[in-house]
N, C-alpha and C positions, 0 to 999 in steps of 0.2 A: 371404567372405576366403580360401575354400578354391578359388572357382572363380576369384577374382583369380590366387591360385598358379598354378592349370591354366592361366590364358591366358598368365600368363609363363613356363610352361615348355613351353607351344604355341607361344610366339614362339620360345624358342630350341630347337625342336626343327624349326621351320621353316625359322630359319634353318640349321641344322645340315644340312637335306635340300638346302638350296639350296648351302650350297659343295659338300656330297658331288656332287650331281649336275653340277655345273659342273666340278669335279675328274676326273670321269668321262669327260665329254666331251674333256675336256684330254689326259689319259691314252692316251684311245680315238684322236683325232685323234696323237698321238707316236707311238703304236705303228701306225701306219698299215703295212700289209703282213705284220703279222705275226698279223691278224685275233683280235678280240677273243672270237670265240665257238669257238676251237680252244683244249680243256683243256689241261693242261700246261704252258703257257708263264704267265710271270711277267705279263703284262698281261694276261690272262684271270682270274687271281685278284685281280690288284688292282682290276681294273674292277669284276668281281662283287663285291666286298669294300666299294667305295663305292657301289653302287647298294644293295647290302642295308642300308648306312649310310643312305642318303637316303630309302629305303622308311621305316626305322625313324623315321627325323626327320618324316618326313611322315606316321607314324601319330601320333606326340607331338602335330605341328601340328593335325592334324586335331581331335585332342580340346582344343585351345586353343581353336580357331575352334568347336568347338561350345560350349564352356564361355563362350565370348566372347558369343555370338548365342543361346543356347537359349532365354530366356524372350522372343525377339521373334520366332523366324521358324516355330514351330509345325510341325506334322506335317511338312510339304513336307520341310524342314531337317533334322527329325530321321530322314525316310526317306533322304534324302539324304546324310546323316552317316553311316548307318550302313552302308550301300551302298559308300559311298567306303571306309570302314574297313574293312569285310571284305574289301574288293573288294582294296584294298589290302594287309593281310594276306595273303592267299590270293597274290599275285604274291612277296610279302617270302620265303612260305614255299616258294616254286619257286624262288627263287633261294638260301635256304640248303640245300635238298634237293637240288640238281643234279647233284650228286654221288654223293647215299646213292640217290635214287629210283628206280623206274621209268619208263620214256618214258612211258606210260600215265598214272600220276599226276600227273608233271608237266605234260602238255599238260591234264589235269582240274584244277587248278589253275589254269594260265594260262586255261584257256577259261572257267572262270567269275569270276579275280578281274579280268582286263581289261574286260571288260562290266561289271562291278560298278562296278570305278573308274569306268569311261566316266559309268555312270547317275548313278552316285553323286554325282560332280565337276558334273556339269550340273544335278541337282535342287537340290545345297547351293550352286553360284553363282544359280541363281534366286532361292532362298530368303534369300541373302544380298544380294542385289539388292531384295527386298521388304521385308526385315528394317529396311533401314537404318541397321543400328548400325555397320558399316564401312563404308569410302566404296566407291560404286559400281563402281570398276575391280576392288574385289575378288570381285565377284561374276563380273563378265566374264572377269574373269581364269582363275578355278575352271572357268567355260565353255568357255572357248576353250583352256587348256591342253593337256589330252590329245589334243584332234585335231591343235593345230597341232605338237606334239612326235611325235607318231606319222607324219604327213606329212613331217618333217623327219626324221625317224630321226635315222643317224650323220652328217647333215650339220648337225644343231644342235638336235636334239631334246632331248638331256640340256641344252644350255644354254639352251634355253626353261625347261624345267622349273626347271632352278637359280635364274635369274633371277626368275622365278614365286615359286618359294617364300622367298627371298630378300624381294620386295617385299611377301609376307603376312606372314613373320615381324616385319620391320619395321610393317606394319600395326597389327598385334597389340602389339607394344610401344610405338608412337606417343604414344598418350595411352588415356586412360580412359574419355573418353566421345566421339563422333565424333556430328554430327550433335547431336538433341536427347533422346538415351536414353544412358545412363550404366552402368556392368557391373551387371547384376541387375535393374534395373527394368523390369518389363513394358512390353509395348508398348500 
């Protein structure tokens, strides 16, 4: 029962992440010309706040994805989950400390966090595909979301992240079972 609650909380976290990523994209689009990277402007603080909220939702969403699949995806999934979780936490720390930390610290957080997220999401996506607990598109989405978002950058990266996290949240909420395996049942 505890893992079912964690899955539900994870779904809500994923939905929150989706909404926050989309909102950050819209605010960035609406504040074009102000520069989201310039300190002191209201758009900067709003976008950074939304990105921080999105990353927090992603952390909770990752916990839900792990709770949903942990008995089925083995070591590969666990390593992917841990790498994605730590990488996302480091990127969140970068966002939270952006005004307080030295530039070297911020560079280190991003330098460790972003590759950790990418590596973790790819492994988690592969493990999700192999486990068969969630629909296959969830695994494909986990593998592709960060590279596609990075390629799009400010031209839609946040929108892609938002749509994927909304979809992952829905997948976690949609049903207790996908395929032949139920929550907590070993493969």
